[in-house]
ZADO-1210 file (C-alpha; in nm, 4 decimals, padded with zeros to 6 digits):
<atoms>
<atom x="23.4613" y="-01.5024" z="15.8443" code="UNK" pos="1"/>
<atom x="23.3629" y="-01.4027" z="16.1818" code="UNK" pos="2"/>
<atom x="23.1075" y="-01.1360" z="16.1904" code="UNK" pos="3"/>
<atom x="23.2914" y="-00.8954" z="16.3811" code="UNK" pos="4"/>
<atom x="23.5045" y="-00.8873" z="16.0735" code="UNK" pos="5"/>
<atom x="23.2789" y="-00.7582" z="15.8147" code="UNK" pos="6"/>
<atom x="23.2521" y="-00.4050" z="15.8912" code="UNK" pos="7"/>
<atom x="23.6026" y="-00.3634" z="15.8635" code="UNK" pos="8"/>
<atom x="23.6406" y="-00.5795" z="15.5699" code="UNK" pos="9"/>
<atom x="23.3554" y="-00.3169" z="15.4474" code="UNK" pos="10"/>
<atom x="23.5248" y="-00.0255" z="15.5462" code="UNK" pos="11"/>
<atom x="23.8507" y="-00.1011" z="15.3700" code="UNK" pos="12"/>
<atom x="23.6919" y="-00.1581" z="15.0568" code="UNK" pos="13"/>
<atom x="23.4700" y="00.1761" z="15.0864" code="UNK" pos="14"/>
<atom x="23.1600" y="00.0845" z="15.1676" code="UNK" pos="15"/>
<atom x="22.9993" y="00.2556" z="15.5109" code="UNK" pos="16"/>
<atom x="22.8035" y="-00.0207" z="15.6867" code="UNK" pos="17"/>
<atom x="22.6490" y="00.0982" z="16.0361" code="UNK" pos="18"/>
<atom x="22.7142" y="-00.1362" z="16.3192" code="UNK" pos="19"/>
<atom x="22.5567" y="-00.4364" z="16.4615" code="UNK" pos="20"/>
<atom x="22.5050" y="-00.5893" z="16.0822" code="UNK" pos="21"/>
<atom x="22.5172" y="-01.0008" z="15.9669" code="UNK" pos="22"/>
<atom x="22.6537" y="-01.0176" z="15.6671" code="UNK" pos="23"/>
<atom x="22.6840" y="-01.4227" z="15.5772" code="UNK" pos="24"/>
<atom x="22.8525" y="-01.4963" z="15.2682" code="UNK" pos="25"/>
<atom x="22.8286" y="-01.8677" z="15.1470" code="UNK" pos="26"/>
<atom x="22.9735" y="-02.0209" z="14.8273" code="UNK" pos="27"/>
<atom x="23.2845" y="-01.7964" z="14.8181" code="UNK" pos="28"/>
<atom x="23.0582" y="-01.5102" z="14.7677" code="UNK" pos="29"/>
<atom x="22.7788" y="-01.6596" z="14.5173" code="UNK" pos="30"/>
<atom x="22.5267" y="-01.5831" z="14.8290" code="UNK" pos="31"/>
<atom x="22.4556" y="-01.3167" z="15.0836" code="UNK" pos="32"/>
<atom x="22.2674" y="-01.3002" z="15.3257" code="UNK" pos="33"/>
<atom x="22.2122" y="-00.9374" z="15.5411" code="UNK" pos="34"/>
<atom x="22.0585" y="-01.0465" z="15.9074" code="UNK" pos="35"/>
<atom x="22.1017" y="-00.6850" z="16.1067" code="UNK" pos="36"/>
<atom x="21.7993" y="-00.6298" z="16.2911" code="UNK" pos="37"/>
<atom x="21.6817" y="-00.2953" z="16.1201" code="UNK" pos="38"/>
<atom x="21.8962" y="-00.3012" z="15.7476" code="UNK" pos="39"/>
<atom x="21.9786" y="00.0621" z="15.5968" code="UNK" pos="40"/>
<atom x="21.9844" y="00.1591" z="15.2801" code="UNK" pos="41"/>
<atom x="22.4093" y="00.1998" z="15.3216" code="UNK" pos="42"/>
<atom x="22.3608" y="-00.1600" z="15.4397" code="UNK" pos="43"/>
<atom x="22.2262" y="-00.2444" z="15.1022" code="UNK" pos="44"/>
<atom x="22.4385" y="-00.1222" z="14.8937" code="UNK" pos="45"/>
<atom x="22.7501" y="-00.1895" z="15.0582" code="UNK" pos="46"/>
<atom x="22.5881" y="-00.5700" z="15.0073" code="UNK" pos="47"/>
<atom x="22.5229" y="-00.5615" z="14.6867" code="UNK" pos="48"/>
<atom x="22.8433" y="-00.3845" z="14.6610" code="UNK" pos="49"/>
<atom x="23.0229" y="-00.7144" z="14.7019" code="UNK" pos="50"/>
<atom x="22.8605" y="-00.8532" z="14.3610" code="UNK" pos="51"/>
<atom x="22.7008" y="-01.1602" z="14.4932" code="UNK" pos="52"/>
<atom x="22.5189" y="-01.3908" z="14.2532" code="UNK" pos="53"/>
<atom x="22.2265" y="-01.4305" z="14.4888" code="UNK" pos="54"/>
<atom x="22.1267" y="-01.1793" z="14.8000" code="UNK" pos="55"/>
<atom x="21.8789" y="-01.3108" z="15.0376" code="UNK" pos="56"/>
<atom x="21.6955" y="-01.0951" z="15.3850" code="UNK" pos="57"/>
<atom x="21.3975" y="-01.1585" z="15.5874" code="UNK" pos="58"/>
<atom x="21.0996" y="-00.9504" z="15.4903" code="UNK" pos="59"/>
<atom x="21.0389" y="-00.8680" z="15.8294" code="UNK" pos="60"/>
<atom x="21.3243" y="-00.7092" z="15.9347" code="UNK" pos="61"/>
<atom x="21.2079" y="-00.3869" z="15.6509" code="UNK" pos="62"/>
<atom x="21.1168" y="-00.0928" z="15.8117" code="UNK" pos="63"/>
<atom x="20.9316" y="00.0171" z="15.5823" code="UNK" pos="64"/>
<atom x="20.7625" y="-00.0473" z="15.1805" code="UNK" pos="65"/>
<atom x="20.9937" y="00.2502" z="15.0419" code="UNK" pos="66"/>
<atom x="21.2873" y="00.0583" z="15.1594" code="UNK" pos="67"/>
<atom x="21.1942" y="-00.3141" z="15.0293" code="UNK" pos="68"/>
<atom x="21.1359" y="-00.1553" z="14.7004" code="UNK" pos="69"/>
<atom x="21.4797" y="00.0407" z="14.6987" code="UNK" pos="70"/>
<atom x="21.6786" y="-00.2472" z="14.8023" code="UNK" pos="71"/>
<atom x="21.4602" y="-00.4215" z="14.4922" code="UNK" pos="72"/>
<atom x="21.6105" y="-00.1497" z="14.3069" code="UNK" pos="73"/>
<atom x="21.9291" y="-00.1129" z="14.4257" code="UNK" pos="74"/>
<atom x="22.0010" y="-00.5604" z="14.3272" code="UNK" pos="75"/>
<atom x="21.8099" y="-00.5449" z="14.0554" code="UNK" pos="76"/>
<atom x="22.0560" y="-00.2385" z="13.8749" code="UNK" pos="77"/>
<atom x="22.3441" y="-00.4349" z="13.9332" code="UNK" pos="78"/>
<atom x="22.2310" y="-00.7571" z="13.7865" code="UNK" pos="79"/>
<atom x="22.1683" y="-00.9700" z="14.1609" code="UNK" pos="80"/>
<atom x="21.9142" y="-01.1617" z="14.2519" code="UNK" pos="81"/>
<atom x="21.7255" y="-01.0606" z="14.5583" code="UNK" pos="82"/>
<atom x="21.4639" y="-01.2102" z="14.7318" code="UNK" pos="83"/>
<atom x="21.2968" y="-01.1393" z="15.0348" code="UNK" pos="84"/>
<atom x="21.1271" y="-01.4115" z="15.2709" code="UNK" pos="85"/>
</atoms>
């Protein structure tokens, strides 16, 4: 899937994701990597809504520690392993 196809797909699924977003799905969606410059809470919720087994994000891209904490909780409540590197 090309990155430009992701936002329309998520919107079709009812997820409102602000652009630009780069979401890479690996292994049939088993792993999701979010590469947008500054992820928003909505983008993280949309990513979690896709129900990957694992998800990852660069630690340096978060605007603040509160967003990191929220991200961890969003994925944890859905039973998704989320790692920041």
